[in-house]
C-alpha positions as CSV (number, residue, x, y, z in Angstrom):
1,X,0.0,0.0,0.0
2,X,1.4,3.4,-0.9
3,X,1.7,6.3,1.5
4,X,-1.2,8.3,0.0
5,X,-3.6,5.4,0.3
6,X,-2.5,4.7,3.9
7,X,-3.0,8.4,4.7
8,X,-6.5,8.4,3.1
9,X,-7.5,5.4,5.3
10,X,-6.2,7.0,8.5
11,X,-8.1,10.2,7.6
12,X,-11.2,8.2,6.9
13,X,-10.8,6.6,10.3
14,X,-10.5,10.0,11.9
15,X,-13.8,11.0,10.2
16,X,-15.6,8.0,11.7
17,X,-14.1,8.5,15.2
18,X,-14.8,12.2,15.1
19,X,-18.5,11.5,14.6
20,X,-18.6,10.0,18.1
21,X,-16.7,12.9,19.8
22,X,-17.8,16.3,21.0
23,X,-16.6,19.1,18.7
24,X,-14.0,20.2,21.2
25,X,-12.3,16.7,21.3
26,X,-12.3,16.0,17.6
27,X,-9.0,15.0,15.9
28,X,-7.7,17.3,13.3
29,X,-6.6,15.7,10.0
30,X,-2.9,16.6,10.2
31,X,0.3,14.5,10.1
32,X,1.3,16.0,13.5
33,X,-2.0,15.0,15.2
34,X,-1.3,13.0,18.4
35,X,-3.7,10.0,18.5
36,X,-2.7,8.3,21.7
37,X,-0.2,8.7,24.5
38,X,0.9,11.9,26.1
39,X,-1.1,14.8,24.5
40,X,-3.4,12.4,22.7
41,X,-7.0,13.3,22.3
42,X,-8.5,9.8,22.7
43,X,-9.3,7.8,25.8
44,X,-8.8,4.1,25.9
45,X,-12.2,3.3,24.4
46,X,-11.5,5.9,21.7
47,X,-8.2,4.2,20.9
48,X,-9.8,0.8,20.6
49,X,-12.6,2.2,18.3
50,X,-9.9,3.9,16.2
51,X,-7.8,0.8,15.8
52,X,-10.8,-1.5,15.0
53,X,-12.1,1.0,12.4
54,X,-8.7,1.3,10.8
55,X,-8.1,-2.4,10.7
56,X,-11.5,-2.8,9.0
57,X,-10.6,-0.1,6.4
58,X,-7.1,-1.6,5.7
59,X,-8.6,-5.1,5.5
60,X,-11.1,-3.9,2.9
61,X,-8.3,-2.1,0.9
62,X,-6.0,-5.1,0.8
63,X,-8.7,-7.8,0.5
64,X,-7.7,-9.7,3.7
65,X,-8.2,-9.6,7.4
66,X,-5.5,-7.6,9.1
67,X,-4.4,-7.1,12.7
68,X,-2.4,-3.9,12.7
69,X,-1.4,-3.7,16.3
70,X,-0.2,-6.9,18.0
71,X,1.9,-5.2,20.7
72,X,1.3,-2.6,23.3
73,X,-0.4,0.2,21.4
74,X,0.7,2.9,23.8
75,X,4.2,1.9,24.6
76,X,7.4,3.6,23.4
77,X,7.6,3.7,19.6
78,X,3.9,3.1,19.2
79,X,2.6,3.7,15.7
80,X,-0.4,5.5,17.4
81,X,1.7,8.5,18.5
82,X,0.9,10.6,15.5
83,X,-1.0,10.4,12.2
84,X,2.4,10.5,10.4
85,X,3.8,7.5,12.3
86,X,0.5,5.6,11.9
87,X,0.4,6.3,8.2
88,X,4.0,4.9,7.8
89,X,3.0,1.8,9.8
90,X,-0.2,1.2,7.8
91,X,1.7,1.6,4.5
92,X,4.2,-1.0,5.5
93,X,1.6,-3.3,7.0
94,X,-0.4,-3.1,3.7
95,X,2.5,-4.3,1.8
96,X,3.0,-7.6,3.7
């Protein structure tokens, strides 16, 4: 999966999650947006919803079931730190 397709899927996921958030807590669609961890806008349920939605979207795009995050999603080096980091992770996962 190329970078642009991965970014589009991450932004589509942000759109879905934002529908469930109050206006003041919505995630901006920007590469520097922090998704989870220090400074992140989502609580634990929001992170789970985000990951499940993104896995569904990536799975549809690649035509197979995918599990993007098999490790601690909030640990150091987590792909959920920013939209940019997650986009790179999704692009690489979509190629395997």
